[in-house]
C-alpha positions as CSV (number, residue, x, y, z in Angstrom):
1,M,3.8,-50.4,102.1
2,R,6.9,-52.1,103.6
3,L,7.8,-55.5,102.0
4,S,8.8,-58.0,104.7
5,R,12.3,-59.9,103.6
6,S,11.3,-63.4,105.2
7,F,8.4,-64.2,103.0
8,V,8.8,-66.4,99.6
9,L,8.0,-63.5,97.3
10,A,10.1,-61.1,99.0
11,G,11.7,-59.7,95.8
12,F,8.5,-58.8,94.2
13,C,8.1,-55.2,94.1
14,L,6.0,-52.5,92.2
15,L,7.8,-51.1,89.2
16,P,6.6,-48.5,86.7
17,A,6.1,-49.0,83.2
18,A,9.4,-47.3,82.3
19,L,11.3,-50.2,83.5
20,F,10.1,-52.1,80.5
21,A,11.3,-49.3,78.0
22,Q,14.3,-49.5,76.2
23,I,17.4,-47.5,77.5
24,P,18.6,-44.9,74.7
25,E,21.3,-46.2,72.4
26,T,23.7,-43.2,73.1
27,P,24.2,-41.6,76.4
28,S,23.0,-38.2,76.9
29,T,25.5,-35.4,76.8
30,T,23.7,-33.4,79.6
31,V,23.8,-33.9,83.3
32,P,20.9,-36.3,84.3
33,A,18.5,-35.2,87.0
34,A,18.9,-36.6,90.4
35,Q,16.8,-39.8,90.9
36,A,15.7,-41.5,94.1
37,P,17.6,-44.5,95.0
38,E,16.1,-47.7,93.9
39,E,14.6,-50.1,96.7
40,M,16.7,-53.2,97.1
41,I,15.5,-56.8,97.5
42,D,17.6,-59.1,100.0
43,N,16.6,-62.1,98.3
44,L,14.2,-63.9,95.7
45,R,13.3,-67.3,96.6
46,L,10.6,-69.2,94.8
47,R,10.2,-72.9,95.5
48,D,7.9,-74.9,93.2
49,A,5.6,-71.9,93.2
50,Q,2.2,-72.1,91.2
51,V,1.9,-70.0,88.0
52,D,-1.1,-68.5,89.0
53,F,0.2,-67.1,92.2
54,V,3.2,-65.6,90.4
55,I,1.0,-64.0,87.8
56,D,-1.3,-62.5,90.7
57,R,1.5,-61.1,92.4
58,L,2.9,-59.8,89.2
59,E,-0.4,-57.9,88.8
60,V,-0.2,-56.4,92.1
61,W,3.1,-55.4,92.1
62,T,3.3,-53.8,88.8
63,G,0.2,-51.9,89.0
64,R,-1.1,-53.1,85.6
65,I,-3.9,-55.1,84.4
66,V,-3.0,-58.7,83.6
67,L,-4.7,-60.6,80.7
68,R,-4.6,-64.3,80.4
69,P,-5.8,-67.1,78.4
70,Q,-7.6,-70.0,79.8
71,G,-5.4,-72.7,78.2
72,L,-2.0,-71.3,79.7
73,P,0.8,-73.8,80.9
74,T,1.1,-74.8,84.4
75,P,4.6,-75.4,85.2
76,L,6.0,-74.9,88.7
77,I,8.3,-72.0,89.3
78,T,11.5,-72.1,90.9
79,L,13.7,-69.2,91.5
80,N,16.4,-68.8,94.3
81,I,18.4,-65.5,94.4
82,T,20.2,-65.1,97.8
83,K,22.0,-62.2,97.4
84,P,20.4,-58.5,97.6
85,I,19.3,-57.1,94.0
86,P,17.3,-54.0,92.6
87,K,13.8,-54.5,92.1
88,S,14.1,-53.9,88.4
89,E,16.4,-56.7,88.3
90,A,14.0,-59.2,90.2
91,I,11.3,-58.4,87.8
92,Q,13.7,-58.9,85.0
93,A,14.7,-62.4,86.7
94,L,10.8,-63.3,87.1
95,V,10.0,-62.6,83.6
96,S,13.0,-64.5,82.3
97,V,12.1,-67.5,84.4
98,L,8.5,-67.5,82.8
99,A,9.9,-67.4,79.5
100,M,11.9,-70.6,80.3
101,N,8.8,-72.2,80.9
102,N,7.2,-71.1,77.6
103,I,5.3,-68.5,79.0
104,G,5.7,-65.0,77.6
105,V,4.9,-61.6,79.1
106,V,3.9,-58.8,76.5
107,E,3.4,-55.1,77.3
108,M,-0.1,-53.7,76.0
109,G,0.6,-50.1,76.6
110,D,1.0,-48.4,79.9
111,K,-2.1,-50.4,81.8
112,Y,-1.8,-54.1,80.6
113,L,0.2,-56.9,80.5
114,K,-0.8,-60.0,78.2
115,I,0.4,-63.2,79.6
116,I,0.8,-65.9,76.4
117,A,1.8,-69.3,75.6
118,L,5.1,-68.9,73.8
119,A,4.6,-72.2,71.8
120,N,1.8,-70.8,69.3
121,Q,0.8,-67.4,70.3
122,A,4.1,-65.2,70.4
123,R,4.2,-64.2,66.8
124,T,0.3,-63.2,66.5
125,E,0.1,-61.5,70.0
126,A,1.8,-58.3,68.5
127,P,4.7,-58.1,70.7
128,E,6.6,-55.1,71.4
129,L,8.4,-54.0,68.0
130,I,11.9,-52.6,69.1
131,T,13.2,-49.9,66.6
132,G,16.4,-49.0,68.1
133,S,19.3,-51.2,69.3
134,T,18.7,-53.9,71.9
135,L,22.0,-54.0,73.2
136,G,21.6,-51.2,75.9
137,M,18.5,-53.0,77.0
138,P,18.8,-55.5,80.1
139,P,18.8,-59.0,78.7
140,S,15.9,-61.0,79.4
141,G,13.4,-63.4,78.4
142,R,10.8,-60.8,77.7
143,T,9.3,-61.5,74.0
144,A,9.6,-58.6,71.7
145,S,10.0,-58.4,68.0
146,K,13.0,-56.2,65.8
147,V,13.4,-56.0,62.0
148,F,17.1,-56.3,61.0
149,E,18.0,-54.8,57.6
150,L,21.6,-56.1,55.9
151,G,23.9,-54.1,54.2
152,N,26.1,-56.7,52.7
153,L,24.9,-60.2,53.3
154,K,22.0,-61.8,51.8
155,T,19.0,-62.9,53.9
156,A,18.6,-65.8,51.8
157,D,22.0,-66.8,52.7
158,F,22.0,-65.6,56.4
159,V,18.6,-66.6,57.8
160,P,18.7,-70.2,57.4
161,Q,21.8,-70.3,59.6
162,L,20.4,-68.0,61.9
163,N,17.2,-70.0,62.6
164,T,19.5,-72.6,64.3
165,L,20.0,-70.1,67.1
166,L,16.5,-68.7,67.7
167,N,13.8,-70.3,69.8
168,V,12.1,-72.7,67.7
169,Q,8.9,-72.3,69.7
170,L,8.5,-68.8,68.2
171,G,8.9,-69.9,64.3
172,G,12.1,-68.3,63.5
173,A,12.6,-65.3,61.2
174,V,10.4,-63.9,58.6
175,L,12.3,-62.9,55.2
176,F,11.7,-59.8,53.4
177,N,13.7,-60.4,50.1
178,N,12.9,-57.1,48.3
179,T,14.3,-55.1,51.1
180,N,17.2,-57.5,52.2
181,A,15.4,-57.5,55.6
182,F,13.9,-60.0,58.0
183,L,11.7,-60.0,61.3
184,V,12.6,-61.9,64.4
185,T,10.3,-62.5,67.4
186,D,12.2,-63.8,70.4
187,S,13.5,-62.8,73.9
188,I,15.4,-59.8,74.4
189,S,18.5,-61.9,74.9
190,N,18.2,-63.8,71.8
191,L,17.7,-60.4,69.8
192,Q,20.8,-59.0,71.4
193,R,22.9,-62.0,70.0
194,V,21.3,-61.5,66.6
195,E,22.2,-57.9,66.7
196,Q,25.8,-58.5,68.0
197,L,26.1,-61.3,64.9
198,I,25.1,-58.8,62.3
199,A,27.6,-56.2,63.5
200,A,30.3,-58.9,63.5
201,L,29.4,-60.3,59.9
202,D,27.4,-57.8,57.9
203,R,30.5,-55.9,56.4
204,P,32.2,-56.0,53.1
205,A,34.5,-59.3,52.8
206,S,38.0,-58.8,54.1
207,T,40.2,-59.6,51.3
208,D,43.9,-59.9,51.5
209,F,43.8,-59.9,47.4
210,A,46.1,-57.7,45.4
211,P,46.1,-57.1,41.7
212,K,49.2,-57.6,39.6
213,F,49.5,-56.8,35.9
214,Y,51.7,-58.9,33.4
215,T,52.9,-57.0,30.4
216,L,53.6,-59.6,27.6
217,R,56.3,-59.6,25.1
218,F,55.7,-62.6,22.8
219,A,52.4,-64.4,23.6
220,K,48.9,-63.1,23.2
221,A,47.2,-62.2,26.4
222,S,44.0,-64.1,25.7
223,D,45.9,-67.4,24.3
224,L,48.4,-67.2,27.5
225,V,45.4,-66.9,30.0
226,T,43.6,-69.6,28.4
227,R,46.3,-71.8,28.6
228,V,46.9,-71.3,32.1
229,K,43.3,-71.7,33.2
230,Q,43.4,-75.3,31.4
231,M,46.8,-76.2,33.2
232,L,45.2,-75.0,36.5
233,Q,42.1,-77.3,36.3
234,G,41.6,-80.2,38.6
235,P,43.9,-80.4,41.5
236,G,45.9,-77.2,40.6
237,Q,42.7,-75.1,41.0
238,Q,41.8,-76.9,44.3
239,A,45.4,-76.1,45.9
240,L,45.4,-72.3,44.7
241,G,41.8,-71.6,45.7
242,N,38.7,-70.9,43.7
243,S,38.7,-67.0,44.6
244,L,41.4,-66.0,42.4
245,S,40.8,-64.1,39.1
246,F,43.1,-64.3,35.8
247,S,41.7,-62.5,33.0
248,A,43.3,-60.9,29.6
249,D,43.3,-57.6,28.3
250,D,44.0,-58.0,24.7
251,R,43.7,-54.3,24.1
252,T,47.3,-53.5,26.2
253,N,48.3,-57.3,25.7
254,Q,48.4,-57.7,29.5
255,A,47.5,-60.5,31.9
256,V,45.6,-59.6,34.9
257,L,46.0,-61.4,38.0
258,I,43.8,-60.9,41.5
259,A,45.1,-62.9,43.9
260,D,46.7,-63.4,47.4
261,P,50.1,-61.8,47.4
262,R,51.6,-65.1,48.5
263,Q,50.7,-66.7,45.3
264,H,52.1,-64.1,43.1
265,P,55.6,-65.9,42.9
266,F,54.1,-68.9,41.3
267,F,52.2,-67.0,38.7
268,D,55.5,-64.8,38.1
269,E,57.5,-68.0,37.4
270,L,54.8,-69.5,35.3
271,I,54.3,-66.5,33.0
272,A,57.8,-66.1,32.7
273,K,58.2,-69.2,31.3
274,L,55.3,-69.1,28.7
275,D,55.9,-65.8,27.6
276,V,58.9,-66.4,25.6
277,K,59.7,-66.3,21.7
278,A,58.5,-69.4,19.8
279,D,58.7,-70.9,16.5
280,P,55.5,-69.8,14.3
281,N,52.4,-71.4,15.7
282,T,51.6,-73.0,12.2
283,R,53.3,-74.3,9.4
284,T,52.3,-75.3,5.8
285,D,53.3,-78.7,4.2
286,V,52.6,-80.4,0.9
287,L,52.1,-84.6,1.3
288,Q,52.5,-86.0,-2.1
289,L,50.2,-89.0,-2.7
290,N,51.2,-91.7,-5.2
291,N,48.3,-94.3,-5.2
292,A,45.2,-92.8,-3.6
293,K,43.4,-89.9,-4.8
294,A,43.7,-86.3,-2.8
295,V,40.1,-85.8,-2.7
296,D,39.2,-88.9,-1.1
297,V,42.2,-88.9,1.4
298,A,41.4,-85.1,2.3
299,T,37.6,-86.1,3.2
300,L,38.7,-89.2,5.2
301,L,41.2,-87.2,7.4
302,S,39.0,-84.1,7.5
303,Q,36.1,-86.7,9.0
304,L,38.8,-87.9,11.5
305,V,40.1,-84.6,12.9
306,T,36.1,-83.6,13.2
307,G,35.3,-86.5,15.1
308,Q,38.3,-86.3,17.4
309,T,37.6,-82.8,18.4
310,A,34.0,-83.4,19.0
311,A,34.9,-86.4,21.2
312,A,37.2,-84.3,23.3
313,R,34.7,-81.8,23.8
314,T,32.3,-84.3,24.7
315,A,34.8,-85.4,27.4
316,G,35.2,-81.9,28.7
317,Q,38.6,-81.2,27.2
318,Q,39.8,-79.1,24.7
319,P,41.7,-79.6,21.5
320,N,45.3,-79.8,21.9
321,N,47.1,-76.8,20.7
322,R,50.8,-77.9,20.5
323,N,53.4,-75.4,19.7
324,N,51.6,-72.6,20.5
325,P,53.7,-69.9,21.9
326,A,51.6,-69.8,25.1
327,S,52.1,-73.5,25.5
328,P,54.6,-74.6,27.9
329,A,57.6,-76.9,26.6
330,R,57.0,-80.6,27.5
331,P,58.9,-81.1,31.0
332,A,61.6,-83.9,31.0
333,A,61.0,-87.2,33.0
334,N,63.7,-86.5,35.3
335,N,62.6,-82.8,36.5
336,A,59.2,-83.8,37.9
337,A,58.2,-81.5,40.8
338,P,57.7,-83.0,44.2
339,A,54.6,-84.7,45.1
340,A,53.7,-82.3,47.8
341,N,53.6,-79.4,45.3
342,A,50.2,-79.9,44.0
343,P,50.3,-76.9,41.6
344,A,53.4,-77.9,40.2
345,T,52.3,-81.3,39.9
346,A,49.1,-80.5,37.9
347,L,51.2,-78.4,35.5
348,V,53.4,-81.2,34.6
349,Q,50.4,-83.3,34.1
350,N,48.5,-80.9,32.0
351,A,51.6,-79.9,29.9
352,A,52.2,-83.5,28.4
353,A,50.6,-83.2,24.9
354,A,48.2,-86.0,23.8
355,E,48.8,-87.6,20.4
356,T,45.9,-85.5,19.0
357,F,45.3,-83.3,16.2
358,S,45.0,-79.4,17.1
359,S,42.2,-77.1,16.4
360,L,44.9,-75.1,14.1
361,L,44.7,-78.0,11.6
362,T,43.6,-77.5,8.0
363,I,43.6,-80.0,5.1
364,L,43.0,-79.2,1.5
365,A,43.2,-81.3,-1.6
366,D,45.0,-80.2,-4.6
367,E,43.5,-82.4,-7.6
368,R,46.2,-81.2,-10.2
369,S,49.1,-82.5,-8.5
370,N,47.2,-85.1,-6.4
371,A,48.7,-83.8,-3.2
372,L,47.5,-82.7,0.4
373,V,48.0,-79.1,1.3
374,V,48.2,-79.3,5.2
375,S,48.5,-76.6,7.8
376,G,48.9,-76.8,11.4
377,T,51.3,-77.3,14.1
378,A,54.6,-79.5,13.7
379,D,52.9,-82.4,15.5
380,D,49.9,-82.2,13.3
381,I,51.9,-82.5,10.1
382,R,53.9,-85.2,11.6
383,L,50.7,-87.4,12.6
384,L,49.2,-86.6,9.1
385,R,52.3,-87.7,7.4
386,E,52.3,-91.2,9.3
387,L,48.7,-91.6,8.4
388,V,49.1,-90.7,4.8
389,V,52.0,-93.4,4.6
390,K,49.3,-96.1,5.8
391,I,46.5,-94.9,3.8
392,D,48.3,-94.1,0.4
393,V,49.1,-97.7,-0.5
394,L,48.6,-99.7,-3.9
395,L,45.4,-101.5,-3.6
396,A,45.4,-105.0,-4.9
397,Q,43.8,-105.7,-8.4
398,V,41.8,-108.4,-10.2
399,R,41.1,-109.0,-13.7
400,I,37.6,-110.2,-14.2
401,E,37.2,-112.3,-17.3
402,V,33.4,-112.6,-18.5
403,V,31.5,-114.5,-21.0
404,I,27.8,-113.9,-21.3
405,A,26.0,-116.6,-23.0
406,E,22.3,-117.1,-24.1
407,V,20.9,-120.6,-23.9
408,T,17.8,-121.9,-25.8
409,L,15.8,-124.0,-23.4
410,N,13.8,-126.8,-24.8
411,D,10.7,-128.0,-23.0
412,D,12.6,-130.6,-20.8
413,A,15.2,-128.1,-19.7
414,T,14.5,-125.9,-16.6
415,T,17.6,-123.8,-16.3
416,G,20.5,-122.9,-18.9
417,I,23.0,-124.6,-16.5
418,D,21.0,-127.9,-16.9
419,S,20.8,-127.5,-20.6
420,L,24.4,-127.2,-21.0
421,G,25.1,-130.2,-18.7
422,L,27.3,-128.1,-16.2
423,R,28.3,-129.2,-12.8
424,V,28.4,-126.1,-10.5
425,E,28.9,-126.4,-6.9
426,D,28.9,-123.2,-4.6
427,N,28.3,-120.9,-7.8
428,K,31.8,-122.5,-9.1
429,L,32.1,-124.6,-12.3
430,T,33.7,-127.7,-11.6
431,G,32.9,-129.8,-14.7
432,F,30.1,-131.5,-16.9
433,L,27.5,-133.7,-15.4
434,A,27.2,-135.7,-19.0
435,S,28.2,-135.1,-22.4
436,G,26.2,-132.5,-23.8
437,P,26.0,-129.9,-26.7
438,G,27.7,-127.2,-24.5
439,G,31.1,-128.5,-25.6
440,S,33.9,-129.3,-23.3
441,I,35.8,-127.2,-20.2
442,G,39.4,-126.7,-20.3
443,G,40.4,-129.4,-22.6
444,I,38.8,-132.0,-20.3
445,G,36.4,-132.9,-23.1
446,N,32.8,-133.7,-22.9
447,G,32.7,-133.5,-18.8
448,T,34.1,-137.2,-18.7
449,A,36.6,-136.1,-16.0
450,S,35.5,-136.3,-12.4
451,G,36.6,-132.9,-11.2
452,F,37.8,-129.5,-12.8
453,A,40.6,-127.8,-11.1
454,D,40.8,-123.8,-10.9
455,S,44.1,-123.9,-12.6
456,S,42.5,-125.5,-16.0
457,G,42.3,-123.1,-18.8
458,Y,45.3,-120.8,-17.5
459,G,47.1,-119.4,-20.6
460,Q,43.7,-119.2,-22.6
461,N,40.7,-116.9,-22.5
462,L,37.7,-117.9,-20.5
463,S,35.8,-118.6,-23.8
464,A,38.3,-121.1,-24.8
465,A,38.6,-122.6,-21.2
466,I,35.1,-123.2,-21.1
467,G,34.9,-124.5,-24.5
468,L,31.4,-123.2,-25.4
469,S,30.4,-123.5,-29.1
470,T,29.6,-120.2,-30.8
471,T,27.6,-121.7,-33.9
472,P,23.8,-121.5,-33.0
473,R,22.9,-124.2,-36.1
474,K,25.2,-126.6,-34.1
475,N,23.7,-126.1,-30.7
476,N,21.6,-124.1,-28.5
477,T,24.3,-121.8,-27.2
478,T,25.1,-118.4,-28.5
479,I,27.8,-116.2,-26.8
480,L,26.6,-112.6,-26.7
481,S,29.8,-111.1,-25.3
482,V,33.2,-111.9,-23.9
483,P,34.6,-108.7,-22.1
484,T,37.3,-108.4,-19.5
485,I,37.5,-105.6,-16.7
486,V,40.4,-104.7,-14.2
487,T,39.6,-103.2,-10.9
488,S,41.0,-102.5,-7.6
489,H,39.9,-103.8,-4.0
490,N,36.5,-102.5,-3.2
491,K,36.1,-100.5,-6.4
492,E,33.1,-101.1,-8.5
493,A,33.5,-101.9,-12.2
494,E,30.9,-102.1,-14.7
495,I,30.1,-103.7,-18.2
496,F,27.4,-102.9,-20.6
497,V,26.4,-104.6,-23.7
498,G,23.7,-103.2,-25.7
499,E,22.3,-100.1,-27.5
500,T,20.8,-96.9,-26.8
501,R,17.3,-95.8,-27.9
502,P,15.5,-92.3,-28.1
503,V,12.8,-92.3,-25.5
504,I,10.4,-89.5,-25.2
505,S,10.6,-88.1,-21.6
506,G,8.4,-85.1,-21.8
507,T,5.7,-83.1,-24.1
508,T,5.3,-79.4,-24.1
509,S,2.6,-77.7,-25.7
510,T,2.6,-74.0,-26.5
511,P,-0.3,-71.7,-28.2
512,T,0.6,-70.7,-31.9
513,G,-0.2,-66.9,-33.1
514,N,-3.6,-65.8,-34.1
515,N,-5.3,-68.9,-32.1
516,N,-4.5,-71.3,-34.6
517,G,-3.9,-74.1,-32.0
518,L,-1.2,-75.3,-30.2
519,S,2.5,-76.4,-31.1
520,T,3.7,-79.5,-29.5
521,S,7.4,-80.3,-28.7
522,S,8.9,-83.4,-27.5
523,S,11.9,-84.0,-25.2
524,V,14.0,-87.1,-25.9
525,T,16.5,-88.8,-23.9
526,Q,18.6,-92.0,-24.7
527,Q,17.7,-95.1,-22.9
528,E,20.3,-97.7,-22.6
529,I,18.9,-101.1,-23.3
530,G,20.9,-104.2,-22.9
531,I,23.0,-106.3,-20.4
532,R,24.8,-104.5,-17.5
533,L,27.1,-106.3,-15.1
534,K,28.5,-104.5,-12.2
535,V,31.0,-106.2,-10.3
536,T,32.9,-105.1,-6.9
537,P,35.7,-107.1,-5.5
538,L,36.9,-107.6,-2.1
539,I,40.4,-109.0,-2.2
540,G,42.0,-110.8,0.8
541,P,45.7,-111.2,1.7
542,D,45.3,-115.1,0.8
543,G,44.5,-114.3,-2.6
544,S,40.8,-115.0,-2.0
545,V,38.2,-112.6,-3.7
546,Q,34.6,-111.9,-2.8
547,L,32.5,-110.4,-5.5
548,E,29.4,-108.6,-5.3
549,V,27.9,-109.0,-8.5
550,E,24.7,-107.3,-9.9
551,Q,23.3,-108.3,-13.0
552,E,20.6,-106.5,-14.9
553,V,19.3,-107.4,-18.4
554,E,16.7,-105.2,-20.4
555,D,14.8,-106.2,-23.5
556,V,12.6,-104.4,-25.9
557,L,9.4,-106.6,-25.5
558,G,7.2,-104.6,-27.9
559,T,6.0,-101.0,-28.5
560,V,3.0,-98.9,-27.1
561,V,1.6,-95.7,-28.2
562,I,1.3,-93.0,-25.5
563,D,-0.2,-89.6,-26.6
564,G,0.3,-90.4,-30.1
565,N,4.0,-91.4,-29.7
566,E,5.3,-95.0,-30.1
567,Q,7.4,-95.8,-27.1
568,P,9.4,-99.3,-26.7
569,R,7.8,-101.4,-23.9
570,I,11.1,-102.7,-22.0
571,G,11.2,-105.6,-20.1
572,R,13.8,-105.7,-16.9
573,R,15.7,-108.6,-15.0
574,T,17.6,-108.2,-12.2
575,T,19.9,-110.4,-9.6
576,N,22.1,-109.4,-7.0
577,S,24.7,-111.9,-5.8
578,F,27.7,-112.3,-3.4
579,V,30.1,-114.9,-4.0
580,S,33.5,-116.0,-2.8
581,A,36.1,-117.5,-4.9
582,R,39.8,-118.4,-5.3
583,N,42.3,-116.8,-8.0
584,G,41.2,-118.7,-11.2
585,D,37.9,-120.1,-10.3
586,I,35.1,-119.8,-12.8
587,I,31.9,-118.5,-11.4
588,V,28.7,-119.5,-13.0
589,L,25.4,-117.2,-12.6
590,G,22.4,-117.9,-14.4
591,G,18.3,-117.7,-14.0
592,L,17.8,-114.7,-15.9
593,Q,15.2,-116.1,-18.3
594,R,13.0,-114.8,-20.9
595,E,9.9,-116.3,-22.7
596,S,8.9,-115.0,-26.1
597,N,5.9,-116.0,-28.3
598,S,6.0,-115.2,-31.9
599,K,3.2,-115.4,-34.8
600,V,4.1,-115.8,-38.7
601,S,1.5,-115.9,-41.4
602,S,1.8,-115.9,-45.2
603,R,-0.6,-114.5,-47.9
604,L,-1.6,-116.5,-50.9
605,G,-3.2,-113.7,-52.9
606,P,-3.7,-109.9,-53.1
607,I,-6.8,-109.7,-51.1
608,P,-5.9,-109.1,-47.6
609,F,-8.7,-111.2,-45.9
610,I,-8.7,-114.2,-48.6
611,G,-5.2,-114.0,-48.6
612,D,-4.8,-114.6,-45.0
613,L,-7.4,-117.1,-44.8
614,F,-5.7,-119.5,-47.1
615,G,-2.2,-118.9,-46.2
616,R,0.2,-120.6,-44.1
617,R,0.2,-119.8,-40.5
618,S,2.8,-120.7,-37.7
619,R,3.3,-120.0,-34.0
620,S,6.2,-120.4,-32.0
621,K,7.2,-120.3,-28.3
622,S,11.0,-120.1,-26.9
623,R,12.6,-119.6,-23.9
624,T,16.2,-118.3,-23.3
625,D,18.1,-118.3,-20.1
626,L,21.4,-115.8,-19.9
627,I,24.6,-117.6,-18.2
628,F,27.3,-115.3,-16.9
629,F,30.9,-116.9,-16.5
630,L,33.1,-115.0,-14.4
631,R,36.7,-115.9,-13.8
632,P,38.8,-113.5,-11.2
633,V,42.6,-113.8,-11.9
634,M,44.6,-111.9,-9.2
635,L,47.3,-109.1,-10.6
636,T,50.7,-109.4,-9.1
637,N,52.0,-106.0,-10.9
638,T,54.5,-108.1,-12.7
639,A,55.0,-109.3,-16.2
640,A,53.3,-112.5,-15.4
641,D,50.0,-110.4,-15.4
642,N,50.6,-110.2,-19.5
643,V,51.5,-113.5,-20.1
644,E,47.9,-114.7,-21.2
645,A,47.3,-111.5,-23.3
646,L,50.6,-111.6,-25.1
647,G,50.0,-115.3,-25.8
648,R,46.6,-114.4,-27.5
649,L,48.4,-111.5,-29.3
650,D,51.2,-113.7,-30.7
651,K,48.3,-115.9,-32.3
652,N,46.9,-113.0,-34.3
653,P,47.9,-112.3,-37.7
654,Q,49.2,-108.9,-36.8
655,G,50.9,-110.2,-33.3
656,K,54.4,-109.7,-34.8
657,A,53.6,-106.0,-35.6
658,V,52.3,-105.0,-32.5
659,R,54.9,-106.9,-30.7
660,A,57.5,-104.8,-32.6
661,V,55.9,-101.7,-31.2
662,I,55.3,-102.5,-27.8
663,D,58.6,-104.1,-27.1
664,T,60.3,-100.9,-28.2
665,R,62.0,-99.1,-25.3
666,P,63.5,-95.5,-25.5
667,A,67.2,-95.7,-25.3
668,A,68.6,-93.9,-22.2
669,V,70.0,-90.4,-22.7
670,N,73.3,-89.9,-21.0
671,T,73.6,-86.2,-20.1
672,P,76.9,-85.3,-19.0
673,V,77.1,-83.7,-15.7
674,V,78.6,-80.3,-15.5
675,P,80.0,-79.5,-11.8
676,V,79.0,-76.3,-10.3
677,V,81.9,-74.2,-8.9
678,Q,80.8,-72.4,-5.8
679,P,82.2,-68.7,-5.7
């Protein structure tokens, strides 16, 4: 058959199936057999040709049966080749133009060609699977598949970037993660691009890193490496890069650096500055306390250090390790590195030690000498010493004079304060409402004065200041106790007036020998019964005092028999108050009332029933109220604090004898100083 060079499809010719076969990857070493010259096509011009026409001619000239679907795209094909080309290149161009119009040509053995739509059928129509290299094949748009296996790259990292280069109509690559391989269905041209990319990228990462070993003389390798890593965090790490490695080998006490050789001089200088002989990392000192308890101060400081360390870890920092042999000296302000040198700037910023405790700090309390034994860096001990000076201060003290009075209430009185006719404002005694049986206050006399100054009564005890009579037959008031306590700021003081009674707290029964029954034994505890007063003062710098007062009164109301044992029946009354007062104010607290009923009968004869029947009987009902008078007096730690006590002592018949003892001062012993002559 002779082809005319003038019609439109002049470039189409019949090619054997071998034209679609791939060319071997390596050239043959034998002399190839002589082949007939391939027929040349002068030109190949298609202008808006129908797809059906192109496929029909392709079927005739290739000598293969074409299989095609019904829903094939119908674009117009245009191809213009004006110079002579071989037949194989003409068919290659034609197949590529069809692929550009989303029409694929797939070989089905030696007899068939399958025409498919690339958009949705290429991956499911079993295109040719190429097992060798595609680089020796003519580039074309013919659809084929190839499996690529990676040796160094990871498919999960490489394929997502590769998919941006593939034909989106064909769906991209299919991953096989277990074998680190992937399948690509695309044109021969794209398969060749993928193969070239893999050849260029799938190889061991070329690195310019070089190891260097630093043998340390003074610093410990792990400590120095940790310190350097801390210093390189932030801007320093970004400037040096994230790929360098710096580790410690404590067995040989070496620091191992794997980095770009251009960075070696930087680490040479840094390690040379850090690996120097320094003072001992920690030192021990004793901090003597004068006022505070060593156990309390040690607990407080330990909690402070623990909280500070936890806060630093939460903020992503490490506790400060100042004076560590692996720590650099604090740079001077005038030796700051230029701003352009980012690593050096980062070192200067990280080298500045914060005013925090290090992780090496240890605090122990010595109760025998009331001192703190501390171990840590020099800065740790300096900071602790400054804190101890502020904590170990003499707390303000207050003397609290107390009068506990029991007032018997008549039927008209509601409280003991009303019964005594006291004028109380804001829990403070200011005078008498009227003349009453209670007495006078501070010499004012029967409450005739309009006010009661807090300074009245100074120089005399509180019971004399309030002037309550202590004779029950003359009035309805009985003073039960007049104690005085001295306590410090925020330190609880306690007063107890009463008795202790044995109370059975448990009973144990054990079998006796020979089955004769049980032996019972009781355990006894001592029960405190009486009046308890707890006072916690908060002393202000202006002389004011706030008192937290807890009152508790227990009375024996009777007895009760429990398991054959007679036990006391105890009544309990408690109150809690919080009052503010000035120096010398008299505080009045009441309201702890008790009501008691009594029955008395007398016999007129020896016969119990008859004697009681004709005897005298009487019933009585009484109410009492406990009144607490408190007067806080600030102590100044001077001789003025003892004026009142010494005044009362002078009125005592034995006052002079006591004075003679307490006023005696030991004479100073003058020991001659012997000079020491140095040899």
